[in-house]
C-alpha positions as CSV (number, residue, x, y, z in Angstrom):
1,M,98.3,91.5,-119.3
2,E,100.9,92.9,-116.9
3,E,98.3,95.1,-115.1
4,N,96.1,92.0,-114.5
5,I,99.1,90.1,-113.1
6,D,100.0,93.0,-110.8
7,K,96.4,93.3,-109.5
8,K,96.2,89.6,-108.5
9,P,95.8,89.3,-104.8
10,K,98.9,87.7,-103.2
11,K,98.3,84.8,-100.8
12,S,99.5,85.4,-97.3
13,L,102.2,83.2,-95.9
14,K,99.7,82.0,-93.3
15,K,97.2,80.8,-96.0
16,W,100.0,79.1,-97.9
17,L,101.2,77.3,-94.9
18,I,97.6,76.1,-94.1
19,S,97.0,74.9,-97.6
20,H,100.4,73.1,-97.8
21,T,100.6,71.7,-94.3
22,H,101.4,68.3,-95.6
23,L,104.6,69.4,-97.2
24,F,106.3,70.0,-93.9
25,L,104.1,68.0,-91.5
26,L,104.5,64.6,-93.3
27,P,108.3,64.5,-93.2
28,L,108.2,65.7,-89.6
29,L,105.8,62.9,-88.6
30,M,107.8,60.3,-90.5
31,V,111.1,61.3,-88.8
32,L,109.5,61.5,-85.4
33,F,107.8,58.1,-85.9
34,F,111.0,56.4,-87.0
35,T,113.0,57.8,-84.2
36,G,110.4,56.9,-81.5
37,A,109.7,53.4,-82.8
38,S,113.4,52.6,-83.3
39,A,114.3,53.8,-79.8
40,Y,112.9,50.7,-78.1
41,N,115.2,48.3,-79.9
42,Y,118.1,50.8,-79.9
43,F,118.2,50.9,-76.1
44,A,116.9,47.4,-75.3
45,Q,119.3,45.6,-77.6
46,A,122.4,47.5,-76.6
47,D,125.8,45.7,-76.1
48,N,125.0,43.2,-78.8
49,Y,122.2,41.6,-76.8
50,I,119.8,41.0,-79.7
51,K,116.8,39.2,-78.1
52,W,113.1,39.4,-78.6
53,G,109.9,39.4,-76.5
54,S,108.1,36.6,-78.3
55,P,108.9,33.3,-80.0
56,D,107.5,34.6,-83.3
57,E,109.9,37.6,-83.2
58,N,112.8,35.4,-82.3
59,A,112.2,32.9,-85.1
60,N,111.7,35.7,-87.7
61,Y,115.0,37.3,-86.7
62,V,117.0,34.1,-86.5
63,F,115.9,33.0,-90.0
64,S,116.2,36.5,-91.5
65,K,119.8,36.6,-90.3
66,L,120.4,33.1,-91.5
67,F,119.0,33.9,-95.0
68,A,121.1,37.1,-95.2
69,E,124.3,35.3,-94.2
70,E,123.9,31.9,-95.8
71,G,121.0,32.0,-98.1
72,Q,119.3,29.2,-96.2
73,L,116.0,28.9,-94.4
74,S,116.8,25.8,-92.3
75,F,119.6,24.2,-90.4
76,F,120.3,20.7,-89.1
77,E,120.3,19.6,-85.4
78,K,121.6,16.1,-85.3
79,Y,120.6,15.4,-81.7
80,N,117.0,15.6,-82.7
81,L,117.5,12.2,-84.3
82,Y,117.8,10.8,-80.8
83,A,114.9,12.8,-79.3
84,A,112.0,12.7,-81.7
85,D,112.6,16.3,-83.0
86,I,111.9,18.0,-79.6
87,I,115.0,20.2,-79.6
88,H,113.8,23.5,-80.9
89,P,112.3,26.7,-79.5
90,R,108.7,27.8,-80.1
91,S,107.8,29.0,-83.6
92,F,110.3,26.5,-85.0
93,R,109.6,23.1,-86.2
94,S,111.9,20.2,-86.7
95,D,111.5,17.6,-89.4
96,N,114.0,14.7,-89.1
97,G,116.5,17.1,-87.4
98,S,116.0,20.0,-89.9
99,L,114.8,23.2,-88.0
100,K,112.5,25.3,-90.1
101,P,110.2,28.4,-89.7
102,V,106.6,27.8,-88.6
103,S,105.3,31.3,-89.5
104,F,104.9,32.9,-92.9
105,L,108.1,33.3,-94.9
106,G,107.5,36.9,-96.2
107,I,109.2,38.9,-93.5
108,I,112.2,36.5,-93.4
109,L,112.7,36.6,-97.2
110,I,112.3,40.4,-97.4
111,Y,114.3,41.4,-94.4
112,G,117.0,38.7,-95.2
113,T,117.3,40.1,-98.7
114,L,117.6,43.7,-97.4
115,A,120.1,42.6,-94.8
116,K,122.4,41.3,-97.5
117,V,122.8,44.9,-98.7
118,L,122.4,46.8,-95.4
119,R,124.0,44.3,-93.0
120,T,122.2,42.2,-90.4
121,A,122.7,44.9,-87.7
122,A,119.9,46.9,-89.5
123,I,117.3,44.1,-89.2
124,P,115.7,45.4,-86.0
125,F,115.1,48.8,-87.6
126,F,113.5,47.7,-90.9
127,T,110.0,47.7,-89.6
128,P,110.1,51.2,-88.1
129,A,111.6,52.5,-91.4
130,I,108.9,50.8,-93.5
131,A,106.2,51.9,-91.1
132,A,107.4,55.5,-91.4
133,L,107.3,55.3,-95.2
134,G,103.8,53.8,-94.8
135,L,102.6,57.1,-93.3
136,L,103.3,58.7,-96.6
137,F,101.4,56.2,-98.6
138,Y,98.6,56.2,-96.1
139,F,98.3,60.0,-96.6
140,L,98.3,59.5,-100.4
141,F,95.7,56.8,-100.3
142,I,93.3,58.6,-98.0
143,K,93.7,61.8,-99.9
144,N,92.5,60.0,-103.1
145,V,89.4,58.8,-101.2
146,F,88.4,61.6,-98.8
147,G,90.6,64.6,-99.7
148,K,93.7,66.3,-98.4
149,K,92.3,67.7,-95.2
150,V,91.0,64.3,-93.9
151,A,94.2,62.6,-95.1
152,I,96.6,64.8,-93.1
153,I,94.5,64.4,-90.0
154,S,94.3,60.7,-90.5
155,T,98.1,60.4,-91.0
156,A,98.8,62.4,-87.9
157,L,96.5,60.2,-85.9
158,L,98.1,57.0,-87.3
159,S,101.6,58.3,-86.5
160,F,100.6,58.3,-82.8
161,F,98.3,55.3,-82.9
162,P,99.4,52.9,-80.1
163,V,99.1,49.6,-82.0
164,Y,101.0,51.0,-85.0
165,I,103.8,52.3,-82.7
166,Y,103.9,49.1,-80.6
167,Y,104.2,46.6,-83.4
168,S,106.7,48.8,-85.2
169,A,108.8,48.9,-82.1
170,R,108.3,45.1,-81.6
171,S,109.8,45.0,-85.1
172,M,110.0,41.3,-85.9
173,F,106.2,40.8,-86.0
174,H,105.0,40.9,-89.6
175,N,101.6,42.7,-89.1
176,V,102.9,46.2,-89.7
177,L,104.9,45.1,-92.8
178,F,101.7,43.4,-94.2
179,T,99.6,46.5,-93.5
180,V,102.0,48.9,-95.2
181,F,102.2,46.7,-98.3
182,L,98.4,46.6,-98.4
183,I,98.2,50.4,-98.2
184,V,100.8,50.9,-101.0
185,S,98.8,48.5,-103.2
186,L,95.5,50.3,-102.5
187,Y,97.2,53.6,-103.3
188,F,98.3,52.4,-106.7
189,I,94.8,51.0,-107.3
190,T,93.4,54.5,-106.7
191,L,96.1,56.0,-108.9
192,L,95.3,53.5,-111.6
193,K,91.7,54.6,-111.7
194,K,92.7,58.3,-111.8
195,V,95.1,57.8,-114.7
196,S,92.5,55.8,-116.7
197,R,90.0,58.6,-116.9
198,S,92.2,61.8,-116.6
199,N,94.1,63.9,-119.1
200,H,97.3,63.7,-117.0
201,F,100.4,64.5,-119.0
202,W,102.0,61.2,-117.9
203,R,99.4,59.3,-119.8
204,L,101.2,57.7,-122.7
205,S,99.6,55.8,-125.5
206,V,101.0,52.3,-126.3
207,N,99.0,50.2,-128.7
208,G,95.8,52.0,-127.6
209,K,96.5,51.5,-123.9
210,F,97.9,53.8,-121.3
211,A,101.5,52.8,-120.3
212,W,101.3,54.5,-116.9
213,S,98.0,52.8,-116.0
214,W,99.8,49.5,-116.8
215,A,102.7,50.5,-114.5
216,W,100.2,51.3,-111.7
217,A,98.5,47.9,-112.2
218,A,101.9,46.2,-112.1
219,L,102.9,48.0,-108.9
220,A,99.5,47.5,-107.3
221,G,99.7,43.8,-108.0
222,S,103.3,43.5,-106.8
223,F,102.6,45.1,-103.5
224,A,99.4,43.1,-103.0
225,G,101.6,40.0,-103.6
226,L,104.2,41.2,-101.1
227,A,101.4,41.7,-98.6
228,L,100.1,38.1,-99.1
229,L,103.7,36.9,-99.0
230,T,104.0,38.4,-95.6
231,R,100.7,37.2,-94.2
232,T,99.1,34.6,-96.5
233,S,96.2,33.9,-94.0
234,E,94.8,37.4,-94.8
235,L,93.5,36.0,-98.0
236,I,90.2,35.3,-96.2
237,W,89.3,39.0,-96.3
238,F,91.8,40.4,-98.9
239,L,90.3,38.4,-101.8
240,P,86.7,39.6,-101.1
241,V,88.0,43.2,-100.8
242,L,89.9,43.0,-104.1
243,F,86.8,41.5,-105.7
244,L,84.6,44.4,-104.5
245,I,87.1,46.9,-105.9
246,W,87.1,45.2,-109.3
247,V,83.3,44.9,-109.4
248,F,82.9,48.6,-108.6
249,N,85.4,49.6,-111.3
250,I,85.0,46.8,-113.8
251,K,84.5,49.2,-116.8
252,R,87.4,51.5,-115.7
253,L,89.9,48.9,-115.0
254,G,89.3,46.6,-117.9
255,L,90.6,43.1,-118.6
256,T,94.2,44.0,-119.5
257,R,95.0,45.8,-116.3
258,L,93.3,43.0,-114.3
259,I,95.6,40.5,-116.0
260,I,98.7,42.7,-115.3
261,F,97.6,43.0,-111.6
262,I,97.1,39.3,-111.1
263,S,100.4,38.4,-113.0
264,F,102.5,40.7,-110.8
265,L,100.7,39.5,-107.7
266,F,101.6,35.9,-108.6
267,L,105.2,36.9,-109.4
268,S,105.6,38.4,-105.9
269,L,104.5,35.1,-104.4
270,L,107.0,33.0,-106.4
271,P,109.7,33.1,-103.7
272,M,107.3,31.8,-101.1
273,L,106.1,29.0,-103.4
274,Y,109.7,28.1,-104.2
275,W,110.8,27.9,-100.5
276,N,107.5,26.1,-99.5
277,Q,108.5,23.3,-102.0
278,I,112.0,23.1,-100.6
279,L,111.1,23.3,-96.9
280,Y,107.7,21.6,-96.7
281,G,107.5,19.4,-99.8
282,S,104.7,21.3,-101.7
283,V,104.2,24.9,-103.0
284,L,100.9,25.0,-101.1
285,Q,102.3,23.7,-97.8
286,G,103.7,26.0,-95.1
287,G,105.0,25.9,-91.6
288,Y,101.6,25.9,-89.9
289,T,100.5,22.3,-89.4
290,E,96.8,23.3,-88.8
291,I,96.6,25.3,-92.1
292,N,98.2,22.4,-94.0
293,R,95.7,20.0,-92.6
294,S,92.8,22.3,-93.5
295,L,94.1,22.7,-97.0
296,A,94.5,18.9,-97.3
297,A,90.9,18.5,-96.2
298,V,89.6,21.0,-98.8
299,S,91.7,19.3,-101.5
300,S,90.4,15.8,-100.6
301,S,86.8,17.1,-100.8
302,F,87.5,18.2,-104.4
303,N,89.0,14.8,-105.2
304,S,86.1,12.8,-103.7
305,G,83.2,11.3,-105.5
306,A,80.3,13.4,-107.0
307,E,77.8,12.3,-104.4
308,H,77.5,14.9,-101.6
309,V,80.7,16.6,-102.9
310,G,79.2,20.1,-102.5
311,N,78.4,19.5,-98.8
312,Q,81.9,18.0,-98.2
313,I,83.6,21.0,-99.9
314,W,81.5,23.4,-97.8
315,Q,82.3,21.6,-94.6
316,S,86.0,21.5,-95.4
317,F,86.1,25.1,-96.5
318,N,84.2,26.1,-93.3
319,K,86.7,24.2,-91.2
320,F,89.6,25.9,-93.1
321,I,88.1,29.4,-92.4
322,F,87.0,28.7,-88.8
323,Y,89.6,26.1,-87.8
324,F,89.2,27.1,-84.1
325,G,85.4,27.3,-84.3
326,F,82.8,30.0,-84.9
327,H,81.9,31.9,-81.8
328,P,80.1,35.2,-82.4
329,Y,79.7,36.0,-78.7
330,E,83.4,35.6,-78.1
331,S,84.1,37.8,-81.1
332,A,81.8,40.5,-79.9
333,K,83.4,40.4,-76.4
334,A,86.9,40.6,-78.0
335,F,85.8,43.6,-80.1
336,Y,84.5,45.4,-77.0
337,Y,87.7,44.9,-75.0
338,Y,90.2,45.5,-77.9
339,F,88.4,48.2,-79.8
340,V,85.6,50.0,-77.8
341,K,87.2,49.9,-74.4
342,M,90.9,50.1,-75.4
343,F,90.4,52.9,-77.9
344,P,87.2,54.8,-77.0
345,W,88.2,57.9,-78.9
346,L,88.6,55.8,-82.1
347,F,85.3,54.0,-81.6
348,A,83.3,57.1,-80.7
349,G,84.9,59.3,-83.3
350,A,84.4,56.8,-86.0
351,I,80.7,56.4,-85.2
352,L,80.2,60.2,-85.2
353,G,82.2,60.6,-88.4
354,F,80.2,57.9,-90.1
355,L,77.0,59.5,-89.1
356,L,78.2,62.8,-90.5
357,L,79.1,61.1,-93.7
358,V,75.6,59.5,-93.9
359,F,74.1,63.0,-93.6
360,K,75.9,63.8,-96.8
361,I,75.2,60.6,-98.6
362,R,73.8,62.4,-101.6
363,K,77.2,63.8,-102.3
364,W,78.9,60.5,-102.0
365,Q,80.9,59.3,-105.0
366,K,81.5,55.7,-105.9
367,R,84.8,55.6,-104.0
368,H,83.1,56.5,-100.8
369,Y,80.5,53.6,-101.1
370,L,83.4,51.3,-102.0
371,Y,85.5,52.3,-99.0
372,I,82.7,51.9,-96.5
373,L,81.6,48.6,-97.9
374,C,85.2,47.2,-98.0
375,L,85.8,48.4,-94.4
376,L,82.6,46.7,-93.2
377,V,83.4,43.4,-95.0
378,L,87.0,43.2,-93.8
379,S,86.0,44.2,-90.2
380,A,83.2,41.6,-90.1
381,I,85.6,38.8,-91.3
382,L,88.5,39.7,-89.1
383,I,86.4,40.2,-86.0
384,L,84.6,36.9,-86.5
385,Y,87.7,35.0,-87.6
386,Y,90.2,36.1,-84.9
387,G,87.6,36.8,-82.3
388,S,86.5,33.2,-82.3
389,W,90.0,32.2,-81.3
390,Q,91.3,32.2,-77.7
391,F,94.7,33.8,-77.5
392,N,96.7,33.7,-74.2
393,D,99.7,35.9,-75.0
394,N,99.4,37.4,-71.5
395,P,99.8,34.8,-68.7
396,D,96.8,36.4,-67.0
397,P,93.7,35.4,-69.2
398,K,91.7,38.2,-67.6
399,S,94.2,40.8,-68.8
400,F,93.3,42.8,-71.9
401,T,96.5,44.5,-73.0
402,I,98.0,45.9,-76.2
403,G,100.4,43.0,-76.4
404,N,97.6,40.5,-77.0
405,S,97.3,39.2,-80.5
406,Y,93.9,40.7,-81.3
407,T,95.4,44.2,-81.6
408,R,97.9,43.3,-84.3
409,Y,95.5,41.1,-86.2
410,W,93.0,43.9,-86.2
411,L,95.4,46.6,-87.4
412,P,93.7,46.9,-90.8
413,I,90.4,47.6,-89.0
414,Y,91.9,50.4,-86.9
415,L,93.5,52.0,-89.9
416,G,90.3,51.8,-91.8
417,F,88.3,53.6,-89.1
418,I,90.8,56.4,-88.5
419,P,89.7,58.4,-91.5
420,L,86.2,58.5,-90.1
421,V,87.6,60.0,-86.9
422,A,89.5,62.5,-89.0
423,F,86.4,63.4,-90.9
424,F,84.6,64.1,-87.7
425,I,87.4,66.2,-86.3
426,S,87.4,68.2,-89.6
427,R,83.7,68.9,-89.5
428,F,83.6,69.5,-85.8
429,S,86.3,72.2,-86.0
430,Q,84.3,73.9,-88.7
431,F,81.1,73.6,-86.7
432,I,82.4,75.2,-83.5
433,L,83.9,78.1,-85.4
434,G,80.8,78.6,-87.6
435,W,80.0,81.9,-86.0
436,L,83.2,83.4,-87.3
437,K,82.8,85.5,-90.5
438,P,84.7,84.6,-93.6
439,G,88.0,86.4,-93.8
440,S,88.3,86.8,-90.0
441,G,90.7,84.0,-89.6
442,K,88.2,81.1,-89.7
443,N,90.5,78.7,-91.6
444,F,93.5,79.3,-89.3
445,S,91.3,79.0,-86.2
446,A,89.8,75.7,-87.5
447,F,93.4,74.5,-88.1
448,L,94.3,75.3,-84.5
449,V,91.2,73.5,-83.2
450,R,92.1,70.4,-85.2
451,L,95.7,70.6,-84.1
452,A,94.6,70.8,-80.4
453,I,92.3,67.8,-80.8
454,V,94.9,65.7,-82.5
455,S,97.5,66.8,-80.0
456,L,95.3,65.6,-77.1
457,I,94.7,62.2,-78.8
458,A,98.5,62.0,-79.5
459,I,99.4,62.6,-75.9
460,S,96.9,60.1,-74.7
461,S,98.1,57.5,-77.2
462,I,101.7,57.9,-76.3
463,M,101.0,57.6,-72.6
464,F,98.9,54.5,-73.4
465,V,101.5,52.7,-75.5
466,S,104.2,53.6,-73.0
467,F,102.5,53.1,-69.6
468,G,99.0,51.9,-70.4
469,S,99.4,48.3,-69.1
470,E,102.0,45.9,-67.9
471,E,102.8,45.4,-71.6
472,G,103.4,49.1,-72.3
473,L,106.7,49.7,-74.0
474,V,108.4,51.3,-71.0
475,Y,107.5,48.4,-68.7
476,T,108.3,45.9,-71.4
477,Y,111.7,47.5,-71.8
478,Y,112.6,47.1,-68.2
479,K,111.4,43.5,-68.1
480,F,113.3,42.8,-71.3
481,R,116.5,44.3,-69.8
482,A,116.0,42.2,-66.6
483,T,116.2,39.0,-68.6
484,K,119.7,40.0,-69.7
485,Y,121.0,39.1,-66.3
486,E,119.3,35.7,-66.4
487,Y,120.7,35.1,-69.9
488,Q,124.2,35.9,-68.7
489,Q,124.0,33.8,-65.6
490,V,122.5,30.7,-67.4
491,L,125.1,30.9,-70.1
492,A,127.9,31.2,-67.5
493,N,126.7,28.2,-65.6
494,T,126.0,25.8,-68.6
495,K,128.3,24.2,-71.0
496,E,128.3,25.4,-74.6
497,N,127.1,22.2,-76.2
498,S,124.2,21.7,-73.8
499,V,120.5,21.6,-74.1
500,I,118.2,23.5,-71.7
501,V,114.6,22.5,-71.0
502,T,112.6,25.5,-70.2
503,E,109.0,26.7,-70.5
504,Y,109.3,30.4,-71.4
505,H,113.0,31.3,-71.7
506,D,113.6,29.5,-75.0
507,K,113.3,32.8,-76.9
508,V,116.1,34.2,-74.7
509,L,118.5,31.3,-74.6
510,F,118.3,30.3,-78.2
511,P,120.5,30.1,-80.4
512,E,123.4,30.3,-77.9
513,R,122.1,27.1,-76.4
514,K,120.0,24.3,-77.7
515,V,116.5,24.5,-76.1
516,I,113.5,22.3,-75.5
517,Q,110.2,23.9,-74.6
518,G,108.8,21.7,-71.9
519,L,108.4,20.7,-68.2
520,L,109.3,17.7,-66.1
521,T,105.7,16.4,-65.7
522,D,105.4,14.4,-69.0
523,P,106.9,10.8,-68.7
524,N,107.3,10.7,-72.5
525,M,109.3,13.9,-72.6
526,N,111.4,12.7,-69.6
527,F,112.3,9.6,-71.5
528,Y,113.8,11.7,-74.3
529,Y,115.6,13.9,-71.8
530,A,117.2,10.8,-70.5
531,R,118.3,9.8,-74.0
532,L,119.9,13.2,-74.5
533,A,121.6,13.1,-71.1
534,E,123.6,10.1,-72.4
535,R,125.1,12.3,-75.1
536,L,124.8,16.0,-73.9
537,P,124.7,18.0,-70.7
538,V,121.0,18.6,-70.0
539,Y,119.7,21.4,-67.8
540,Y,116.4,22.6,-66.6
541,Y,115.6,26.3,-66.1
542,N,112.2,27.4,-64.7
543,F,110.5,28.3,-61.5
544,S,112.4,27.2,-58.4
545,F,111.4,23.9,-56.8
546,P,110.7,23.5,-53.1
547,P,112.5,20.6,-51.3
548,K,109.5,18.3,-51.4
549,D,109.1,18.7,-55.2
550,M,112.8,17.9,-55.6
551,D,112.4,14.8,-53.5
552,Y,109.4,13.7,-55.6
553,L,111.2,14.2,-58.9
554,N,114.3,12.3,-57.7
555,S,112.4,9.4,-56.2
556,R,109.6,9.0,-58.7
557,L,109.2,11.0,-62.0
558,L,112.8,11.3,-63.1
559,A,114.0,8.2,-61.3
560,N,111.6,6.2,-63.5
561,V,113.6,7.1,-66.6
562,G,117.0,6.9,-64.9
563,L,117.5,10.6,-64.2
564,N,118.0,12.8,-61.2
565,I,118.0,16.5,-60.8
566,K,120.3,18.8,-58.8
567,L,120.4,22.6,-58.2
568,V,123.2,24.4,-60.1
569,K,122.3,28.0,-59.1
570,E,119.4,30.2,-58.0
571,I,119.4,32.8,-60.8
572,S,116.7,35.1,-59.3
573,S,114.1,35.1,-56.6
574,D,111.8,33.0,-58.8
575,F,113.9,31.0,-61.2
576,S,116.7,28.5,-60.7
577,L,119.0,26.5,-63.0
578,Y,119.1,22.7,-62.5
579,E,121.1,19.9,-64.1
580,L,119.5,16.6,-65.2
581,Y,122.0,13.8,-65.0
582,K,121.9,10.0,-65.6
583,L,121.8,7.7,-62.6
584,P,124.5,5.1,-62.5
585,P,123.2,1.6,-63.5
586,I,122.1,-0.6,-60.6
587,E,124.5,-3.5,-60.2
588,I,122.8,-6.8,-59.4
589,E,125.1,-9.2,-57.4
C-alpha cells in the first residue's frame, strides 16, 4: 500500500494552478470589480454631494434613504393642493399632495432595509457589492451548464463587460440588482437538479424527500421573487423561461419542490404587494400609470360578457405586452446598434461559439438544449418588447451610447451570450495549439492564449466604458462634477422654501428645493405657477433667454396670468436663474 502511494506521480505546481485557477482568480476579479465600480460614486459624490445622473436613480435613492430613516415610502407636499400636484421631480408622482415612487419598489425596499443596518452612507455602494457577488454565482451557474473552463472565462469576460460595469457604477438603477437575483435563482435551480439525482452526502431523507433539495427549491423561489420584486415587468419573459425549465425537468423536480418554489417566490413578493396597497390602493397597482391602465384593461376583459370575450382578452393582453406598439423593424435596428455594432466581439464570438456547439450537438445534454432554448426565447421577447419602444435618454436621438436604456434592459441577453463567446475562446485556444504534443506544455500554453484573448477584450471593454462615447464614465464624471457648481449657485441665490421650475435639473436640485419639471410655454402650467407665486418664491432655471424672449414673456405669456420674470443670475454660459413674481393688481380709477 505504501509503495503504491509513493509511486503516485505528483502534480506539478503549474498543473495545480491551472486546474484551480478559479480559487484565486474569482476573488481577485470580485475585488477588482467592486473597487472599480465603486470608484465612480466614491469620487463623484465627495463632500456629501449625493446626486445622480438620472431621475430614476434620484427617486430610488431618495425613497431608499427615506425608508431607512423613517420606514415610509411617501411624504406630503402641501403646496401641491394649490397646484394640481405638479410639484415633484421626474420619476415621482403626487396624489393629492402625497409624493410616491413611480418605479418598481424592489430596490427601494431592499436597499432601504440594508441601510437600516449599514447606514445610509453605504447606499451608493450596494449595487457594486451585489454585482461583485454576482460574479461568483454567475461562475457557479455557468459551471453547472458548460463546465468549469467555460465558466471561468465567462466570469472574467463579465467582470469587464461595459454594461455590467456601467450600471453597477450608476448604482441606483435596478437592472444589475435584478440580473444578479436572477442568476442566483438559476444557480439554485441547477443545484436542485443535481441534488435530486446524485448521491451527495448532504442529501438527507425527510419523509421520503430530500431536505436539501427542498432548501434549494426555497432559495431558488426566494431569489426569483426578489428578482421580480426588483423588476416586475420582466414577467413577460421570466415566466416563459421558468415554464421551459419546469417542462424540461418535470420528472426530476416533482410537484413538492414546485410548490415550495412558488410559495417562496410569493413570499418574496409580499412586501411589494403590501406597499402597493398602501401607496396605490391595490396590491396589483404600481407607480407606472401605463401599466396600471393595461392591467385594468385586461381585468375588464375577464369581467365582460361571454360574447367575443376571447378576442377582447387577447386584444387587452396584446396591449399590455406591447403598450407602445409592435415594431419588428425598429427592434431589429435597435439590436444592430446596441448589440452588433456596440459589442462586435460579443456578437461575432457568440455566433462562432454557437456554431462550434452545433457541431457537437450529438454530445449535448438536456441542460444544453434548455439553455439555448431559454436564451432564444428571452432574447426574442426582450428585443421585440423594448426594441419597439423609442427611448430618448440622450438628447441627440441619433446618438447610440451605452447610457441609452436598451443596454440595461438587454443585460440578461448579453450575459446569456457571453458563455458562447467563452466556449469559442476555449476551443479556439485548443485549435491553434493542436500541433503541440501532449505533455509539452499544451495546457499551459492554451491557458496563456485564453488569458491573452480575454485581456485584449478586457482592455477594449474598459476603454469603451470609460471613453467610448459622451456617456462614458470618465466624461460622465466630469459632467456630473460640473453640475455641482450650478447646484451651489442656484441654492445660494434662492430661498430655502422656494419652488424651482426647470426642465432637466430637477434631479440635481431636489430635495433641497421643491421642483417642477416644466417650461414657460404652457398657459395651464403658467396659471399654476402664478398660484404658487402668491404663496412661495418661484424661480425658473433653464437655458438663458435673449432679450426679445424676455420681452415676449413679460408682455404676453406670463402677463396673461399676472406674472413677470426677471434675471437673478447667469449661472453658466448656457443657463440662467430667473425669478417669477406676481404683478401688482391694476387699479381702476
